C-alpha positions in Angstrom: -0.9 13.7 6.0 -2.6 10.8 7.7 -4.4 11.7 10.7 -2.8 9.5 13.4 -5.8 8.6 15.5 -7.9 5.5 16.6 -11.1 4.5 14.4 -13.3 4.0 17.3 -16.2 2.7 15.2 -13.9 0.1 14.0 -14.2 -1.8 17.7 -16.1 -2.2 20.6 -13.0 -1.5 22.9 -12.1 2.2 21.3 -10.2 3.2 24.4 -7.9 1.0 23.8 -7.4 1.6 20.4 -7.7 5.1 20.9 -4.7 5.1 23.3 -2.7 3.2 20.7 -3.1 6.1 18.3 -2.9 8.9 20.7 0.8 7.7 21.4 1.2 7.6 17.5 -0.1 10.8 16.8 2.6 12.6 18.8 5.1 11.5 15.9 8.6 10.4 15.6 9.3 6.9 16.9 6.3 6.9 19.5 4.3 5.2 16.9 6.8 2.2 16.7 6.7 1.8 20.5 2.9 2.0 21.1 1.7 -1.3 22.0 -1.1 -2.8 19.6 -4.0 -4.4 20.8 -3.3 -8.0 19.6 -7.4 -8.2 18.8 -6.8 -6.1 15.9 -4.7 -5.9 12.7 -2.4 -2.6 12.1 -0.5 -1.0 9.5 2.4 1.1 10.1 2.3 4.1 8.1 5.0 6.5 7.2 4.6 9.8 5.5 6.9 12.8 5.2 9.0 10.9 7.7 6.3 10.5 10.4 5.1 7.0 11.4 1.5 6.4 12.2 -0.8 3.1 12.9 -3.8 2.7 10.8 -6.2 -0.4 12.0 -8.2 -2.8 9.7 -12.0 -2.1 9.8 -13.3 -4.7 7.3 -12.7 -6.6 4.1 -14.8 -6.3 1.0 -15.0 -8.8 -2.0 -14.0 -7.0 -5.5 -17.2 -5.7 -6.9 -15.7 -6.3 -10.3 -14.3 -9.8 -9.7 -15.9 -11.6 -7.1 -13.2 -14.7 -7.0 -10.4 -11.8 -6.9 -8.3 -11.5 -3.4 -10.4 -9.3 -0.5 -10.1 -5.9 -0.3 -8.7 -4.5 3.1 -10.4 -1.4 4.2 -8.0 0.3 6.7 -9.0 3.4 8.9 -8.1 6.4 11.0 -10.5 7.9 13.2 -10.7 11.4 11.4 -11.9 9.5 8.1 -9.1 8.7 6.2 -9.2 5.2 4.4 -6.8 3.2 2.5 -8.0 0.0 0.8 -5.6 -2.5 -0.3 -5.7 -5.5 -2.1 -2.7 -7.9 -2.3 -0.9 -4.8 -1.1 -1.6 -2.7 -3.8 -3.8 0.7 -3.2 -6.9 0.2 -4.8 -8.7 3.3 -3.1 -8.1 6.0 -0.7 -10.0 8.8 0.9 -9.4 11.9 3.0 -5.9 12.3 1.7 -4.4 15.6 0.0 -4.2 13.4 -3.1 -6.9 10.6 -3.1 -7.4 7.7 -5.6 -11.3 7.3 -5.3 -11.1 3.8 -7.4 -8.9 1.8 -9.5 -9.8 -1.0 -12.2 -6.7 -3.3 -13.3 -8.3 -6.6 -14.1 -5.3 -8.0 -15.7 -3.0 -7.3 -12.6 -1.2 -10.7 -12.1 -0.9 -12.2 -8.9 1.9 -12.1 -6.5 2.6 -16.0 -6.8 2.9 -15.6 -10.7 5.3 -13.0 -10.5 7.4 -14.8 -7.9 7.5 -17.7 -10.2 8.4 -15.6 -13.0 11.1 -13.8 -10.9 12.7 -17.2 -9.9 12.7 -18.2 -13.7 14.6 -14.9 -14.9 16.8 -13.4 -11.9 18.2 -10.6 -13.9 17.0 -7.9 -11.7 15.1 -5.0 -13.2 13.8 -7.2 -16.1 10.3 -6.7 -17.0 8.0 -9.5 -15.6 4.5 -8.2 -16.7 2.6 -5.3 -18.0 -0.9 -4.4 -17.9 -3.1 -1.6 -17.7 -4.6 0.8 -14.6 -7.5 3.1 -14.8 -8.0 5.2 -11.7 -10.1 7.7 -10.7 -8.8 10.4 -8.8 -9.9 13.8 -6.4 -10.5 16.9 -7.6 -12.8 15.2 -10.7 -9.8 13.8 -12.7 -11.3 10.4 -14.0 -10.3 8.0 -16.4 -6.7 8.3 -15.8 -4.9 5.1 -17.5 -1.4 3.9 -16.6 0.7 1.2 -18.1 2.2 -0.5 -15.3 5.2 -2.7 -15.5 6.7 -4.8 -12.4 10.1 -5.7 -12.0 12.3 -7.7 -9.5 14.6 -5.5 -7.7 17.0 -6.2 -5.4 16.5 -5.1 -1.8 16.7 -1.3 -2.0 18.3 0.9 1.0 16.9 4.0 2.5 13.3 2.4 3.1 10.9 2.9 5.7 10.9 -1.0 6.5 11.4 -1.4 10.3 12.0 -4.6 12.2 12.9 -6.5 9.7 15.9 -7.2 7.4 15.6 -6.0 3.6 17.6 -8.7 2.2 15.2 -11.4 4.0 12.3 -10.2 1.8 11.7 -10.5 -2.0 11.1 -7.1 -3.6 9.3 -6.0 -6.5 8.9 -2.5 -8.1 6.0 -1.6 -10.4 6.5 1.5 -12.8 3.2 3.5 -14.3 4.0 5.4 -17.5 0.9 7.6 -18.2 -1.3 6.9 -21.3 -4.6 9.0 -20.4 -3.4 12.1 -20.1 -0.4 11.3 -22.4 3.0 11.6 -21.2 4.3 15.1 -21.5 0.7 16.9 -21.2 -0.6 18.6 -17.9 -1.5 16.0 -15.5 0.4 13.0 -16.7 3.0 11.5 -14.0 5.1 8.7 -13.7 4.6 6.8 -10.6 6.0 3.9 -8.6 5.4 1.2 -6.2 7.9 -1.0 -4.2 6.6 -4.2 -2.4 8.4 -6.4 0.0 7.2 -9.9 0.1 7.6 -12.8 2.5 7.9 -16.3 0.7 8.0 -19.1 2.9 7.2 -22.7 1.9 4.9 -21.4 -0.8 3.0 -19.1 1.4 3.4 -15.5 0.0 2.7 -12.5 2.1 3.1 -8.5 1.5 4.7 -7.1 4.4 6.0 -3.7 3.2 4.9 -1.5 0.3 5.6 2.0 -0.9 3.2 3.8 -2.9 3.5 7.1 -4.9 -0.3 8.6 -5.0 0.7 12.0 -6.8 4.1 14.0 -7.2 3.5 15.4 -3.7 2.4 12.3 -1.8 4.1 9.0 -1.1 3.2 6.8 1.7 4.9 3.6 3.0 2.6 1.0 4.9 3.7 -2.2 6.8 2.0 -4.8 8.4 2.5 -4.2 12.4 3.9 -5.0 14.4 6.7 -6.6 12.5 7.4 -10.2 12.5 
């Protein structure tokens, strides 16, 4: 489970952030009631029913594609790191299952997917497919998935807080294993869901759910909700 403490190294005002995450660490809904410092950006994270807050440390350019959207690097004080690019998990460290790195140069932009979904309104239709290569913890490298993305109706039972699911546009990515092939040890099917706010052409990923392995799924939401 993610440690739920402040990242003192991410800020000179570590006392205020530390207090925020001290409240969040106590679990339950306290993370939702903690007052974030408006000087920083936060993610509300839920793992195994417990909510926490992570703080944005910095952004990095994509080393493989310099013109790609920046990678956001989110921290906890105990060393866990979640790296996001357009809402997609592209790397983690310190979790029970880690994605050390991912490579998906052909992943479509959300703008293109929103446009495709507008043209084909049948929920569940495949909008795009591509391949993702990832290196995991425990010396598992070169894992290859075939990803398909689908527009879906607003689901029930999510960890989304403070927003109506129906006010957002939802997509689901389904990963089918290629290496190792399906049916062999280590091959798992993984899913991710994304909720987007689309407003006058501006697109923002406000909520995501990711399964990094069969025993670790987490949700991430821009916080506070707005």
